Structure formats: structure tokens, C-alpha cells
N, C-alpha and C positions, 0 to 999 in steps of 0.2 A: 813610181809610185803615182796612183791616181789623185789629183787635187780634190778637194772638198767642194765639189760643184754638182748641182742636181744634174743627173742623166738619166734616161731611160735606159736602165740595164738591168734586167731582172733575172737574178742569180740566186737561187735559194736551194734546192736540193741537197744530197746527203753525201756524195762521195766527192773527194778532192783528192788530187795528185795519185800516183802510182802505188800508194800503199804506205801502211803505217811501221815506222822505225819501231822497234819493239826490243825491250830489254835494256842491256847496257849500252847498245850500239849507238843511241841518239846521244850520248853525252860527248861524242867526238866532234859534234856540230859546234859546241860552245866555243872552242877556240876561233873557228872560222867566224862565227856570228859576230863575237867580241872584235876582231879585226875590222868589222864593218860599221863598228860603232866608235866614233871619234869626236871628241869634244871640239866645238867650233873654236877659231882663233881670231884675236881681236888685235886691233892696233894699240899701240901703248899710250895714245891719246887720252887724256882723263878730263872729263867736264862735270864739275862738281856742282850740284844743284842751288847751293847757296851763291854761287857766283852769279845765278840768273834771277835772284830775288827770293829765293826760298827761305823761310824764317822757322827756326827750330822752336817753336812755342808751342806746338801741338794744337793751334787753333787756327793760324792764318793759313789760308789755300795754298799749299805748295805746288798744286798741279799745273798752274801756267808755266811755272819754271821748270819742272820737271819735263813737260812737252816741249819746251824751247830746246833743253840740254839734249833730249831726245833726237829731236829734230837736226839740230846742228852736228851732233855726233854721226848720225847717219849719213847725212848730206856730204860730211867730211871725208865719208869712207870708214867709220865706225871707231870705236875704242870704248871707254869705260864712262857710263854715267853714274857719278857717285854721290849717294846719299851719306851725308858724314853722321856721326854721333849726334844724337839730339831727338827730339820728337817732331815729326813732321805731319800735319794733316792734309790729308788727299781728298778733295772734293770731285771724285770721280774715277775712271778707270785710268791706270797707266797702261798706254797702248805701245808695245815695242815696235821698232822698225829694225830692218836688216843690218846686220853687223853692230848692234848694241848690247853690250854687257851692262845690265842695270844691276849696279852694286850696292848693297844695302851694307854698310859698314858696320863693324862691332859697336855696340852703344846706340845703334840708330834703330828707330822705330817709326813705322809709316802707319798712322791711323786713318783706314779708309771710313769714308762718310757712310753713315747708316741710312742716307736717304736714298732710296730707289731710283727717284727723278734723277739723281746724279749719274745714273749709268744709262742714260739716253742719249742718242737715238739707238734703238734696238740693232744688234748685229747678228750675222749668221753663226749659228751652233747648232748642237744638238742637246735635247733635254731628255734626259733618261732614254737615250738612244734614237730620238725621233728628231728629223731636222725642223729648225725653226728659227725666226727672227724674235730675238729676245733680249732682256737687259743685259747689258755688256758685263762680262766677267769683270773682277776688279783688276786683274793684270791681264791682258788680251794681246793677241798678235794673230794677223790674218795673212797668210801666203807671203811669209817673209823668210829669209834664210841667216843662219849664224847670229841666233840671239841667245841672250842668258839671263837668268836672275841668281845672282850671286852674293855673297857675304855672310857675316855671321850676326847681321842684324835680325829685326822682328819685323814680320807682316802682321798686323792686326786687322782682321777683318770686320770687327766689332759686329758681326752677324747677329749676336744675341741681343742687340739692341732694336733690331727691327727684321731685317729681311729673313734672317734664319728661324723666325717664328712664324712663318707663313705655312707651315705644311699643313696644319688643320683646317686651312682654309683653300688649298689649292686644288682640290678634287674636281671642280667643274672644269677648271682650265687643263688640268690633266687629261681628263675624259675628252674634252675636245680636240687637243693636241693628238691624242693617240688615235681618234677618229679620223682625222686629217691625214695621219699616218697611214691608217690601213687602207682609206680611200685613195692613196697617192694623189692628193691634193696639190697643186703646184707649190712650191716652197715659198713664192713671193706673196701666196696668200696666208701664208701661217705667221701673219705679225701678231705676237704677244706684246710683252714689255709694258707700257703704260696702261694701267687699267686691270692688268693681270697679276698673278701671284705665282709665276715660275719662278723661282730663286736661281740667280746665276751663280756659275762656279766661281772660285777665288782666282786661281792660275789656269789660263787656257790658251795655249797656242793651236791655232788651227791652220791646216795644210801648210805647215813649216817645215824646214829641213835643217838639221843640225842645231838641236835645242839642248841647252844646259841649264838645270835648276840644281844649285849646290850650296849647301851650308846654311841656308837660311832656315830660321825659326818660323813657324806659322801658326796663328792662333785665332780662335773665335771666328772660323770661317762661315760663308753664307751657304754654302753647299757643300758639292764636291770640291776637295781641296786643291789637288792637281790633276788636271784633266787634258792630257796631250790628246788632240783629236785630229786623226788623218794627217799624222806627222811622219817623219822618215828621220831616224837618226836622232834618238831621244836619249839623255843621261839625266836621272834623277839621283843626286849623290849626296850623301851627308846631310840631309834635310832632316829636321825636327818638326813633326806635326803634333801638336796639343790641341785640339778641337774636339770639343764634345757635343756639338748641336745636332739636331736630326740630319740624316744623311751625310754627315761630314767623313766620307771616305778619304783615305789619307791620299792614294794615286789611284787613279782610272784610266789607264792606256787604252784608248778606244780607237779602233781601226788604224793603227801605227804600225809600222815596219822598222825593225831594228831598235830594241828599246832595252836600256840597263838601268836597273834599279838597285844601288847598292849602298851601304854602310848608313841607312836610314832609321830613324825611330819613329814609329807611328802609334800615338796614343789618341784614339779616334771614337767618335760618337757612332761610326757605322764600321764598314768593313776597312781593314787597313790598306790591302791593295785588292781592287776588283779590276779584272780585265774584262774587256768588252769590246763589241764590233757593231752596235747598232742594233735596233728593234724591228723586228717583223718585217713585213714586206716593203718597209721604207728603205730598209738596209739592204734587202735583196736587191733594189733598185740601183743603190750605189755600188754594190758588190765588194767592199773593200775590208779583208780580214785584219785582225792582229795578228802579226807573226814575227817570231824571231825575238823571244823576250826572253831576258837574263835577269834573275833576281837573287840577290845575294848578300849575306852578311847583315841582315836586318833585325830589327826587334819590333814585335808587333804587341800592342796592349789595347784589345778593342771591345767596344761594347757589343758589335756584332760579330761579324766573321774575321778570321785570320786573313788568309789567301783565299780569293775567291775567283772563280771564272764563271760569269754569267752575270744576271740571267740574259742580259741584252747582248746576245752574242750571234745575231742572225748573219753577219757577214762572216762568220768563222773564227775560231782562234786555233793556232796551231803552232808547235815549235817553241814550247815554254820551258824554262829550265830554272828551278828554284834550288837553292841550296844554303845550308848554314844559317838558318832563320829560327830564332826563339819566338815562340808566342806565348807570351806571359799569360793571356786571357783572352778568350774568344767565346762566342757562342757555337759555331763551328769553325774549326781550325784549318781544315782543308777541304774547300767546298766547292762542288761542280755543279751548276744549276741551268735548267732551262725549262721550256714547257712546249706544249703542242702548237703555240702560236709561232714559235721562232723559226724552226727550220735551223739551217747551218749546220756546224759542226764544232766539236772540240777534240781534237787529236794531237799525238805526239807532245805529251806532256812529261815531264821528268823532274821529280822532287825527290831531295835526299837532305839528310843530316837536318833534321828538323827536332826541336825541343820543345814540347807544350806544357804549361802548367795547369790551370784550371780550365776545362772545356764544358760549358754547360749544355751541349746537345752533342754533336758527332766529333769525333776526331778526323776522320776522313768520310766525306758523303758526296753521293753522287745522286742528284735529284732530277729525274727527267721531266717531271711535271710539277714544278715549282709553284706553289701558291694554289694549284689546281683551278687556276682562272682561265684556262685556255677554251678559245671558241672554234679553232679549225683543228687539223690533223696534220701538222709538219713536224714530227719529229725531229729532234737533233740527233746526229751523229755522235755517240761518244766512243772513241776508239783509240787505244794506244796510250796507255798509262803506266809508268814505272815509278813507284813511290816507295822509298827504302830508307832504312837507318831512322826511325821515328820514335820517339820515346815521349811518353806522356804521363802526367801524374794522375789527376782526377778526371774522369770522364762521367758527367752526370746522367749522360745518355747513352747513346750506342758508340762503341767503339769504331767499327766498321759498317757503313751503310751504303748499300749500292742497290739502286732500283732503276731498272729499264722498262721497256714496253716488249710484249710479247713479239710484236713486229719488226722492232728494232731494238734489240738488246744492248746494254752495255758491253763493249767488245775488248778484249785484248788488255786485261789489267793484270800488273804485276804488284803485288804488295809484300814486302819482303824487309825482315829485320826490324818489326815493330814490337816495342814494349808498353804496354798500357798497365800501369800499377793498378788502379781502380776504373771500373766502369760497370754502369747497371746492366747493360745489354753487350755480348760481345759482338756480334754481328747479327745483320739484317740484309740478306743478298736476295734479290728476285729479279727475273728476267735478264739473265746475264749469258755471257758466251765468253769462253776461253779465260776464267779468272784463276790466278795463280796466288795462293797465299802461303807464304814461305816462311818459316821461323817467325811466326807471330805469336806474341804471349798476351793474353789479357787476363787480369787476376791472378797470375801466375799459373796459367793454364794454358799450353801450346794448343793453338787451333789446328785442327785438321781439315782441310777442305777436300770434300768427296767430290 
């Protein structure tokens, strides 16, 4: 797995691998992928932050004690850094080191500072898919191994007090960073942070291996909630996200290899899960896809999308397996999106056993020209999708919407065993190749694909 270090490697184009697995065969890969995803193991030594001076009054800065505990734990070969029950104020980022399990106990709450100056100096990350030095995420790790954030306590980003409100003022910085990425400006020149308005993510391991995020409750996030970036062997399990600010995606694995997301509850102000791999030619330079992702036994309740792949997928996304997910509410329930700036590919996607309640736009949607904001002509390859056993209540828009391009149609799609009780429009299908709609019922009428 390539580490997240800027390199001059241009890889965009459309075709990857020796062909798309199609139909049921792909599910045979799940057991093998799961075997390669193992939780990190830790020493049984414990380091409780109150023993290092932390006070549980919700006002005294606990960060010096947390840092001392993490440093000693890692230096001693690893173990658990324990946040006991109580309220602890954290005036800056928690930075994890190798072999540390940061355990937030049941009854504990960490209140992160709402002051952006506490998240300096700037650190290496991606922001909406483009490499940048920006404010540190609230929980950050870079190029370490065997790390975890666990426990049944609460992580409170207090984003609504300041940082999460920046969206209406971010456009100049957003446009400047995108211009730098498109021009492939050296990453060391892309220093934002102080004086800028790019919101940092909440939990973000970067270029790490063997990552576990388990059982914690996350509220009031600053931006994307859980954002593993360029990591290998990632498990997000039993997490509960209740965060409703702008762009509060629940979990966004980006350019990662071997990811398991299971038994989670995402109630979010944006997408529940959005799988990504970087934006435009800045991501082609890095050339790192997201691949081998398993998502199962989760509940989504989203202001925007349920399961989303895109739109920042310029490094490619492949081998994604989703099953047994309840989407209580979403704008688009199952959504694949890109545009003519992105290039890359979305391929070998398998989805089954999905139930959806209220869908405000489309139940299943393929959008090759998302937002129609493209300036170039690098279409994304959409190839190899099997979506089956999906049941939906009310779809206020289109049940199945698939739109490709004449020159690069959406290819090799099986949609089977879908039942939509009520939809305004049954299908909208344009510029496709080898689309198979089998045993699909909308408004009590069986669809026939000619």
C-alpha cells in the first residue's frame, strides 16, 4: 500500500484489471477480503489520563495529560490510554501514536475546543479530495500502525459553536485549493490553516495500517466525521454518529485498502457513508484507489445520501460489498456519482438486502455528470454492478436512474429483486450498455427492460 506522500505519478484513464466480475460471482471474494482485515492487538498495560493530571470538570485542559499518556504508552510498547467517566475538555487535537488504543470509557465525554487556533500547526491531509496542509483533525494520526479509538463514551466536536459554521464563507479557499490541485502545485505550497476556512475532519488517520474505531458515540462534528485516508486494514465497528452539521458525512474511507464497516448507526447531516479516492488530476498523481470494502449490518438516517460512491473518485473505487443495511431516510439511497473532471472508475460493486424508508430523490442512482460543473473531458468508467433484494417504501423521485455518456456508457448492471411501493417515476435510463432489470416492481407494476 503506497503511503500518503506526494509523488509524480499520473494515472487516470478508464480501464483497470483484467475485467469485471459480474453477477453473483463477486460475493465469493468477501470471505477472502474479510480474512485480510484483522483488528490491531494491544498490550494489556493501561494508562489512565487522570493519573497524568487530567481533571474531569469539562473546563480544565486535559490535552497535556492525554499527550503524556499517549507518549508513554507508545514508548513502552503500547496498550490502552483510558479516558475514565467524566467530562474532559481537550484544547487541541488528540494525536495517536503506534500501538495505542485510545479508550473513551462508558460515561466519559471529551469536549473538543471550538477554537480553530487550537488545531495548529497545519498537518498533511486531503480536503474534499485534494492534498493540503490544513488545520489538524480533532483526532489525527499520520503514518503509524496499530491504533484504535474505542469505548462507549462520547466524542463531542462542538463544531456548531464555530468551525462547522464556516461553509458559507469557505468558497474562496475552496476554489484556491482546487486550482492548486488542478495545476499540480507542489503540496508544500498548499498551506492553509490559520487565516483560512477549510473545516478539518473529526477522526482522521492518514497513511496508517491496522486501524480500529469501535463503539464510540460521535456528536457535533466539525466536517466529515470518520475519514480514514490512504490507510490499510481499517475496521469501523459499532460506532454511533449523531451529527447534523453541513458536510457531516458519517464515514468516508478514501484511497484505502481492506475496510470493514459494520454494526454502525449513522444519523448525519450529509451522506451516511461516502467512498472516495481523491479529486481530479491531483489524485491521478497519487494513483491510489479505494478497494476491498465490506459494509454490513448498519442503519442510515441521512439528510443527504445513504450509501454513496463519489464524487471524488479519481483514484478509482473497486470491490465494494454492501449487505443488510437499513436506510431509514435519505435523499438518494444508493448513489454512484462522478463528472467529466474526475476520470477514474467505479467497478465491481455488489449490494444486497437493503431496506429503505423515505427516499426524497432516487432509490438507485448513477450520475456520470454530477452537478454539471465539469471543465474537461475525462469521463469515469462505471462498470460491473449487482444490486439485489432491495425494498423501498416511498420514493418521491425516480426509483432507478442511470445516466452515462454516449462515448462511455454505464456498463454491466444487474438490478434484481427490487420492490418499490411508491415512486413518482419508475426509471430514467440513458446511455447504458448491458443493463439487466430482473424481477423489479414499482408501484405494483413489474418493469420490463427491452
